[in-house]
C-alpha positions in Angstrom: -7.7 -37.0 7.6 -10.4 -34.7 6.4 -9.2 -31.7 4.3 -10.8 -29.2 6.8 -8.7 -30.7 9.6 -5.5 -30.9 7.5 -5.8 -27.2 6.5 -7.0 -26.0 9.9 -5.9 -22.6 11.2 -3.8 -22.7 14.4 -4.6 -19.4 16.1 -2.5 -19.1 19.2 -3.6 -17.8 22.5 -2.4 -14.5 24.0 0.3 -16.2 26.0 3.8 -15.8 24.6 5.1 -18.5 22.3 8.8 -19.5 22.1 9.3 -18.7 18.5 7.7 -15.3 18.7 9.5 -13.9 21.8 12.5 -12.5 19.8 10.0 -10.3 17.9 9.5 -8.2 21.0 12.2 -5.9 19.7 10.3 -5.4 16.4 7.5 -2.9 16.0 5.2 -5.9 15.4 2.8 -8.0 17.5 1.8 -11.6 16.9 -1.7 -12.1 15.6 -2.0 -15.7 14.6 -0.3 -18.8 13.2 -1.8 -20.5 10.2 -0.8 -24.1 9.7 0.2 -24.7 6.1 0.0 -28.0 4.2 2.9 -30.1 3.1 6.2 -30.8 4.7 8.1 -28.6 7.1 10.5 -27.3 4.5 11.8 -24.2 2.9 9.7 -21.3 1.6 10.5 -18.5 -0.8 8.7 -15.6 -2.4 5.1 -14.6 -1.7 2.6 -12.3 -3.5 -0.8 -10.8 -2.6 -3.9 -10.3 -4.8 -5.4 -7.4 -2.9 -8.8 -7.6 -4.8 -9.3 -11.3 -4.1 -7.8 -11.1 -0.6 -5.4 -14.0 -1.4 -1.8 -14.7 -0.5 0.2 -17.0 -2.7 3.2 -18.6 -1.0 6.0 -20.4 -2.8 6.5 -23.6 -0.7 9.8 -24.4 -2.3 10.7 -27.6 -0.3 7.3 -29.1 -0.9 7.2 -28.2 -4.6 3.8 -26.4 -4.3 2.1 -23.0 -4.1 0.0 -22.5 -0.9 -3.0 -20.3 -1.3 -4.3 -18.5 1.8 -7.5 -16.4 2.1 -6.5 -13.3 4.1 -10.0 -12.5 5.4 -10.6 -15.9 7.0 -6.9 -16.7 7.6 -7.5 -20.2 6.1 -5.7 -22.2 3.4 -8.1 -22.4 0.5 -6.0 -24.3 -2.0 -2.7 -25.9 -3.0 -1.1 -26.0 -6.4 1.1 -29.1 -6.5 3.8 -30.3 -8.8 5.7 -27.0 -9.1 9.2 -28.4 -8.7 11.5 -26.2 -6.6 9.2 -23.2 -6.8 10.9 -20.0 -6.0 9.0 -17.0 -7.4 5.3 -16.1 -7.4 3.7 -13.1 -9.0 0.0 -12.2 -9.5 -1.4 -10.7 -12.6 -4.7 -9.5 -11.0 -6.2 -8.1 -14.2 -5.9 -11.5 -15.8 -6.8 -13.6 -12.8 -3.6 -15.5 -13.2 -0.7 -16.2 -10.9 2.7 -17.1 -12.2 5.2 -19.4 -10.5 8.8 -20.1 -11.4 9.5 -23.8 -11.3 13.3 -23.9 -10.9 13.3 -27.7 -10.9 12.5 -27.8 -14.6 13.4 -24.3 -15.7 9.8 -23.2 -16.5 7.2 -20.6 -15.4 3.7 -21.9 -14.7 0.6 -19.9 -15.3 -2.1 -20.8 -12.8 -5.8 -19.8 -13.1 -6.8 -18.1 -9.8 -10.4 -19.4 -10.0 -9.6 -23.1 -10.5 -5.9 -23.2 -9.5 -5.3 -25.2 -12.6 -2.1 -24.9 -14.5 -3.0 -23.3 -17.9 0.4 -22.8 -19.4 4.1 -23.7 -19.0 6.8 -21.4 -20.5 10.5 -22.3 -20.8 13.0 -20.0 -19.2 16.8 -19.8 -18.7 18.7 -21.7 -16.1 17.3 -21.3 -12.5 14.2 -19.1 -12.9 13.8 -17.2 -9.6 12.1 -13.8 -9.2 9.1 -12.6 -11.3 7.7 -9.3 -12.3 4.5 -8.3 -14.2 3.9 -5.3 -16.5 0.1 -4.6 -16.3 0.3 -2.0 -19.1 1.7 -4.3 -21.8 0.8 -7.5 -20.0 4.2 -8.9 -20.1 5.8 -11.3 -17.5 9.5 -11.3 -16.6 11.5 -13.9 -14.8 15.1 -13.5 -13.6 17.2 -16.5 -14.5 19.7 -16.6 -11.6 22.3 -19.0 -12.9 22.0 -17.9 -16.6 22.4 -14.2 -15.7 19.5 -13.2 -17.9 15.9 -12.3 -18.0 13.1 -14.0 -19.9 10.1 -12.0 -21.1 6.9 -13.3 -22.6 3.4 -12.0 -23.4 0.7 -13.0 -20.9 -2.3 -12.8 -23.3 -0.9 -14.5 -26.4 0.9 -17.8 -27.1 4.0 -17.4 -25.0 7.2 -16.7 -27.1 10.0 -16.4 -24.6 12.5 -13.6 -25.3 15.9 -13.7 -23.5 17.6 -10.5 -22.3 21.3 -11.0 -21.3 22.2 -9.1 -18.1 25.3 -10.3 -16.2 26.9 -13.4 -14.7 24.1 -13.8 -12.2 20.7 -12.1 -11.6 18.7 -11.5 -8.4 15.1 -10.4 -8.2 13.4 -8.4 -10.9 10.8 -5.6 -10.5 8.7 -3.6 -13.0 9.2 0.2 -13.0 5.9 1.9 -13.9 7.6 5.3 -14.3 10.0 4.2 -17.1 8.0 1.1 -18.2 11.2 -0.9 -18.0 12.3 -3.6 -15.6 15.0 -3.3 -12.9 17.0 -6.3 -11.8 19.8 -6.9 -9.3 22.9 -8.1 -11.1 26.4 -9.3 -10.3 29.4 -9.2 -11.0 30.0 -6.4 -10.4 27.1 -5.6 -8.1 24.6 -3.4 -10.0 21.0 -2.4 -10.4 20.4 -3.0 -14.1 17.6 -1.5 -16.2 16.4 -3.5 -19.2 14.1 -2.4 -22.1 11.9 -5.3 -23.0 11.0 -3.8 -26.3 14.6 -3.6 -27.5 15.8 -6.6 -25.5 18.8 -4.6 -24.3 20.2 -3.4 -20.9 19.9 0.4 -21.1 21.6 1.4 -17.9 23.6 0.1 -15.0 23.8 1.7 -11.5 26.9 0.7 -9.5 26.4 -0.4 -5.9 29.6 0.3 -4.0 29.7 -1.4 -0.6 27.0 -3.9 -1.7 28.1 -7.5 -2.0 25.7 -10.0 -3.4 23.0 -7.8 -4.8 19.8 -10.0 -4.7 16.5 -8.8 -3.3 14.9 -5.6 -4.9 12.0 -3.4 -4.1 11.1 -0.3 -6.1 9.2 2.6 -4.4 8.1 4.7 -7.4 6.4 7.5 -5.4 9.7 8.3 -3.5 11.7 7.4 -6.6 13.9 5.0 -4.6 15.0 1.5 -5.1 16.1 -0.8 -2.2 18.5 -3.7 -2.8 19.3 -6.5 -0.3 23.1 -7.3 -0.3 23.1 -10.9 0.8 26.9 -11.3 1.1 27.6 -8.5 3.5 24.3 -7.8 5.3 23.6 -4.4 3.9 20.6 -2.6 2.4 21.4 -0.4 -0.5 19.3 2.7 -1.3 19.3 4.0 -4.9 18.0 7.4 -5.9 16.2 6.8 -9.2 16.3 10.5 -10.1 20.1 10.7 -10.1 20.7 6.9 -10.8 23.2 6.8 -8.0 23.4 4.8 -4.8 22.6 7.0 -1.9 23.8 4.9 1.0 23.8 1.5 2.6 22.5 0.4 6.0 23.0 -2.7 8.1 20.4 -5.5 8.2 20.4 -9.2 9.3 22.9 -11.7 7.9 22.1 -12.8 4.3 19.1 -10.5 3.6 16.7 -11.9 1.0 13.1 -10.7 0.5 11.8 -7.1 0.9 8.3 -5.9 1.4 6.8 -2.4 1.7 3.7 -0.9 3.3 2.9 2.2 1.1 0.5 3.8 3.6 2.6 3.3 6.7 5.9 3.9 4.7 7.4 0.8 6.4 10.0 -1.4 4.7 10.5 -4.9 5.9 13.8 -6.9 5.2 13.8 -10.6 5.9 17.0 -12.5 6.1 18.2 -16.1 5.9 19.6 -15.7 9.4 16.0 -15.2 10.7 16.6 -11.6 11.5 13.9 -9.1 10.4 14.7 -5.4 10.0 12.0 -2.8 9.9 12.5 0.7 8.5 10.3 3.7 8.2 10.7 6.0 5.1 10.6 9.7 5.9 10.6 11.5 2.6 13.7 9.9 1.1 15.4 8.9 4.3 15.2 5.5 6.0 15.0 5.2 9.8 15.4 1.8 11.4 12.5 1.1 13.8 13.6 -2.3 15.0 15.5 -5.4 14.3 15.4 -8.9 15.9 15.5 -12.6 15.1 12.0 -13.8 14.4 12.6 -17.5 13.7 15.0 -19.8 11.9 15.2 -19.1 8.1 12.5 -16.3 8.3 13.8 -15.0 4.9 10.4 -14.3 3.2 8.0 -11.5 4.0 4.8 -10.0 2.5 2.6 -7.1 3.5 -1.2 -6.6 3.0 -1.5 -2.9 2.2 -5.2 -2.9 3.2 -4.8 -4.3 6.7 -1.0 -3.6 7.2 -0.6 -7.2 8.3 2.8 -8.8 7.7 3.2 -12.4 6.7 6.2 -14.7 7.4 6.1 -18.3 6.2 8.2 -20.4 8.7 9.3 -23.8 7.7 9.0 -25.6 11.1 7.0 -24.5 14.1 6.4 -27.5 16.3 6.9 -29.8 13.4 4.6 -28.0 10.9 5.1 -25.4 8.2 3.4 -22.3 9.5 2.4 -18.8 8.2 3.1 -16.3 11.0 0.7 -13.3 10.9 1.8 -10.1 12.6 0.7 -6.5 12.6 2.4 -3.2 13.3 2.5 -1.5 16.6 3.1 2.1 17.3 
């Protein structure tokens, strides 16, 4: 089969489609479906390079990273042999995308121009989420089963530095305000702060009412952090000025990946149950705009801040892995 056919875009007509009907309760409308390469299997994290208009999708079940051009809505490349890939994170200033290969406990550095793997860095057990510090050009990976972080320089010969955190770690994010990293940790459930220069955990924020802290998004302008509590279907909001949890709100069962549109102030929470929750941030308060089941296992979400389009990789739509493209209404 020719490559152009295999990577063709399936743009659906305006008539409703079965898998999209539940989204009527969401403040989103269906734009298109993009057929992705590989097997109809599980996906995980995504990341967008806004300058290059590219979306990188961790196709976990297929052991590959799918690359989608956001202007044409076409697949423009595949990085194969990334065993059990979970996390992806772009370093746009370097033209490199990093992917956590959980199958062999490494992080792969991938050249954005050639999609060639240019480095492999050993990590702790079960590397999962990734963060990038553009100031010091340091990459961080959360090692879920090891309960640690691994940090390494992106512009030199990688020398991995472990940072012990807890029994288990969730996702990790870079905090540009404090120039530290924040990571979901358990047990107990906390948002931990680590100083990569000292290699120590410098603070821990308790998350009462949050069970299974995992997904994390940091909104530095509002000085808030949002944590997905996967074991009791809650979204925790932490005030970063007081270092205290402000409240928790209900979301779909087993929430996982969070994404935020900074111009529309919309927070998206995708869950393993396929339920997507949409919130709007007013100052420092969240208002739920809608919540509905999008599709089975729709637990990953990404937002293009330029177009406001929202992306959900779905593992099986009529027998094919598919990237569902939606855009906000209202």
